[in-house]
C-alpha positions in Angstrom: -25.7 46.1 -12.8 -23.9 47.0 -16.1 -23.2 44.1 -18.4 -19.5 43.9 -19.2 -17.6 41.5 -21.4 -15.2 38.9 -20.0 -12.2 40.9 -21.4 -13.5 44.1 -19.9 -13.8 42.3 -16.6 -10.1 41.2 -16.9 -9.0 44.8 -17.7 -11.0 46.2 -14.8 -9.5 43.7 -12.4 -6.0 44.5 -13.5 -6.8 48.2 -13.4 -8.1 47.8 -9.8 -4.7 46.2 -8.9 -3.0 49.4 -10.1 -1.6 48.2 -13.5 -1.2 50.7 -16.3 -2.7 50.3 -19.7 0.8 49.3 -21.0 1.1 46.7 -18.2 -2.4 45.4 -18.8 -1.7 45.0 -22.5 1.4 43.0 -21.9 -0.3 40.8 -19.3 -3.3 40.1 -21.5 -1.3 39.9 -24.8 -3.5 42.6 -26.4 -2.5 46.0 -27.8 -2.3 49.2 -25.7 -5.0 50.7 -27.9 -7.3 47.8 -27.2 -6.9 48.3 -23.5 -7.6 52.0 -23.9 -10.8 51.1 -25.8 -11.9 48.7 -23.1 -11.2 51.4 -20.4 -13.2 53.9 -22.4 -16.1 51.5 -22.8 -16.1 50.7 -19.1 -16.1 54.4 -18.2 -19.1 54.9 -20.4 -20.9 51.9 -19.0 -20.3 53.0 -15.4 -20.7 56.7 -16.1 -17.2 57.3 -14.5 -15.0 60.3 -15.2 -11.7 58.5 -14.4 -10.3 55.1 -13.5 -10.6 55.6 -9.8 -14.2 56.4 -10.1 -14.7 53.4 -12.4 -13.2 51.0 -10.0 -15.3 52.4 -7.1 -18.5 52.3 -9.1 -17.8 48.8 -10.5 -17.4 47.5 -7.0 -14.4 45.4 -6.1 -16.1 42.3 -4.8 -17.7 41.6 -8.2 -14.3 41.5 -9.8 -13.4 38.4 -7.7 -9.9 39.7 -6.9 -8.5 37.6 -4.0 -7.0 40.7 -2.2 -10.5 42.4 -2.2 -12.8 39.4 -2.0 -13.8 40.0 1.6 -14.4 43.7 1.4 
């Protein structure tokens, strides 16, 4: 498993819920550019070409999102 930071995990969880970078930035009170940086780092860590592939490769259950917990 790839090691991700707590903030990357938060970003990934919100991304999996369909939020945009702008929405994630507002929700986490961080800049849009910081969100984009986290997304880029996550794509590198999971060798993903896009956000959909990133969420798939990361595996939803590890994100502990209530809507996806039982998948």
